[in-house]
Backbone as CSV, one residue per row, in Angstrom:
resi,resn,N_x,N_y,N_z,CA_x,CA_y,CA_z,C_x,C_y,C_z
1,MET,18.456,190.241,91.675,18.912,189.390,92.753,19.446,188.091,92.159
2,VAL,20.541,187.607,92.723,21.151,186.374,92.264,20.249,185.207,92.650
3,GLU,19.966,184.334,91.685,19.101,183.199,91.956,19.724,182.276,92.995
4,GLY,18.905,181.831,93.952,19.386,180.949,95.001,19.992,181.680,96.186
5,LYS,20.194,182.969,96.079,20.770,183.748,97.169,19.640,184.341,98.003
6,LYS,19.536,183.894,99.238,18.471,184.377,100.108,18.905,185.663,100.795
7,MET,17.949,186.534,101.011,18.215,187.818,101.652,17.255,188.009,102.810
8,LYS,17.711,188.720,103.808,16.886,189.165,104.921,16.895,190.678,104.891
9,TYR,15.827,191.268,105.312,15.726,192.710,105.300,15.576,193.218,106.720
10,ILE,16.284,194.300,107.013,16.191,194.901,108.341,15.770,196.367,108.194
11,PRO,14.972,196.839,109.125,14.549,198.247,109.062,15.662,199.170,109.562
12,LEU,15.745,200.326,108.949,16.654,201.385,109.403,15.807,202.618,109.700
13,PRO,16.137,203.340,110.758,15.429,204.607,110.990,15.620,205.528,109.779
14,THR,14.590,206.265,109.447,14.616,207.135,108.277,15.799,208.094,108.307
15,GLU,16.099,208.641,109.478,17.204,209.598,109.588,18.539,208.937,109.244
16,LEU,18.738,207.709,109.711,19.978,206.988,109.430,20.080,206.661,107.947
17,TYR,18.992,206.186,107.365,18.971,205.879,105.931,19.304,207.136,105.117
18,SER,18.685,208.247,105.486,18.917,209.502,104.756,20.368,209.951,104.860
19,GLU,20.968,209.807,106.033,22.369,210.195,106.223,23.292,209.321,105.377
20,ILE,23.047,208.022,105.372,23.864,207.112,104.557,23.679,207.441,103.080
21,ASP,22.447,207.674,102.658,22.161,208.011,101.264,22.914,209.267,100.846
22,ARG,22.911,210.267,101.732,23.629,211.518,101.444,25.131,211.263,101.310
23,LEU,25.691,210.477,102.249,27.124,210.168,102.202,27.498,209.429,100.918
24,VAL,26.673,208.464,100.535,26.944,207.685,99.323,26.937,208.591,98.095
25,LYS,25.957,209.470,98.005,25.833,210.355,96.842,26.922,211.420,96.795
26,GLU,27.336,211.919,97.969,28.343,212.981,98.015,29.773,212.451,97.948
27,ASN,29.950,211.159,98.117,31.295,210.581,98.160,31.404,209.373,97.242
28,ARG,31.095,209.558,95.987,31.147,208.459,95.016,32.543,207.841,94.929
29,ASN,33.552,208.613,95.286,34.933,208.125,95.242,35.180,206.992,96.238
30,LEU,34.284,206.804,97.209,34.442,205.724,98.187,34.060,204.368,97.605
31,GLY,33.354,204.375,96.479,33.042,203.125,95.791,31.699,202.508,96.136
32,TYR,30.886,203.175,96.939,29.568,202.635,97.273,28.563,203.058,96.211
33,LEU,27.758,202.103,95.758,26.772,202.388,94.723,25.396,202.689,95.301
34,SER,25.150,202.233,96.531,23.826,202.389,97.123,23.910,202.289,98.644
35,VAL,22.785,202.584,99.295,22.707,202.445,100.749,22.944,200.993,101.162
36,PRO,22.288,200.004,100.534,22.553,198.616,100.924,24.022,198.217,100.750
37,ASP,24.671,198.717,99.718,26.087,198.435,99.490,26.925,198.954,100.662
38,PHE,26.650,200.180,101.090,27.351,200.792,102.228,27.100,200.008,103.512
39,VAL,25.835,199.661,103.767,25.464,198.962,105.001,26.107,197.582,105.054
40,ARG,26.093,196.845,103.942,26.748,195.522,103.923,28.217,195.639,104.282
41,ASP,28.892,196.633,103.708,30.309,196.819,103.981,30.544,197.206,105.442
42,ALA,29.707,198.090,105.976,29.850,198.521,107.366,29.618,197.362,108.333
43,VAL,28.626,196.534,108.059,28.343,195.390,108.924,29.479,194.381,108.842
44,ARG,29.984,194.129,107.644,31.119,193.209,107.461,32.333,193.690,108.248
45,ASP,32.625,194.997,108.179,33.754,195.568,108.927,33.562,195.408,110.436
46,LYS,32.353,195.629,110.914,32.083,195.519,112.350,32.249,194.078,112.820
47,ILE,31.795,193.120,112.027,31.957,191.707,112.377,33.441,191.358,112.479
48,LEU,34.237,191.805,111.515,35.681,191.534,111.554,36.329,192.185,112.773
49,GLU,35.900,193.398,113.099,36.446,194.101,114.266,36.157,193.336,115.556
50,ILE,34.964,192.822,115.679,34.580,192.094,116.891,35.314,190.763,116.991
51,ARG,35.492,190.077,115.883,36.125,188.760,115.896,37.631,188.813,116.089
52,LYS,38.275,189.867,115.664,39.732,189.949,115.662,40.254,190.449,117.000
53,PRO,41.085,189.650,117.672,41.691,190.150,118.908,42.699,191.249,118.571
54,LYS,42.815,192.224,119.439,43.730,193.339,119.173,45.187,192.874,119.179
55,ILE,45.649,192.408,120.275,47.003,191.859,120.382,46.893,190.615,121.245
56,ALA,47.417,189.525,120.773,47.358,188.298,121.561,48.160,188.494,122.835
57,GLU,47.571,188.132,123.957,48.250,188.292,125.235,49.028,187.039,125.605
58,THR,48.904,186.044,124.788,49.650,184.824,125.052,51.074,184.985,124.557
59,ARG,51.939,184.153,125.051,53.338,184.193,124.619,53.633,182.937,123.812
60,ARG,54.423,183.097,122.792,54.862,181.972,121.978,56.385,182.027,121.956
61,ASN,57.033,181.038,122.523,58.494,180.968,122.570,59.110,182.207,123.212
62,GLY,58.482,182.720,124.258,59.038,183.863,124.972,58.830,185.195,124.305
63,SER,58.026,185.266,123.272,57.777,186.544,122.606,56.277,186.758,122.476
64,PHE,55.877,188.013,122.413,54.471,188.316,122.202,54.126,188.049,120.746
65,VAL,52.863,187.705,120.491,52.413,187.439,119.132,51.457,188.546,118.713
66,ASP,51.726,189.157,117.582,50.835,190.156,117.014,49.708,189.400,116.324
67,ALA,48.496,189.488,116.859,47.375,188.705,116.355,46.977,189.087,114.933
68,GLU,47.211,190.337,114.539,46.808,190.773,113.207,47.681,190.166,112.116
69,SER,48.963,190.051,112.363,49.859,189.527,111.335,50.352,188.136,111.662
70,ASP,50.038,187.646,112.858,50.494,186.350,113.358,52.017,186.260,113.336
71,CYS,52.667,187.409,113.543,54.125,187.461,113.593,54.554,187.672,115.032
72,GLU,55.652,187.079,115.377,56.171,187.264,116.726,56.783,188.644,116.835
73,VAL,56.539,189.290,117.965,57.087,190.606,118.239,58.038,190.434,119.412
74,PHE,59.332,190.544,119.134,60.334,190.315,120.146,60.573,191.566,120.953
75,GLU,60.818,191.384,122.235,61.083,192.505,123.124,62.567,192.548,123.450
76,GLY,63.343,193.202,122.588,64.772,193.360,122.821,65.536,192.048,122.775
77,GLY,66.815,192.151,122.938,67.650,190.948,122.953,67.791,190.343,121.563
78,ASP,68.450,189.214,121.543,68.665,188.521,120.273,67.429,187.735,119.901
79,SER,67.135,187.691,118.622,65.982,186.923,118.152,66.399,185.567,117.621
80,ALA,67.692,185.278,117.703,68.202,184.016,117.173,67.954,182.851,118.091
């Protein structure tokens, strides 16, 4: 453990832990080294999914804004 880095531990049902362990061992090509490695990545992905709006419903200069790329998406017509 990295010095100064605090950790919290959460319980997982045995069946879930076993399934993740099996996936990690059978799919080394995915890059996960352990169950905690997989769980950290899965939780990080879920947090990003929840925080990120799908498509911004607001309009900027008469065009929709794609929230993922922050690029304007024009609906036909001239963009000039």
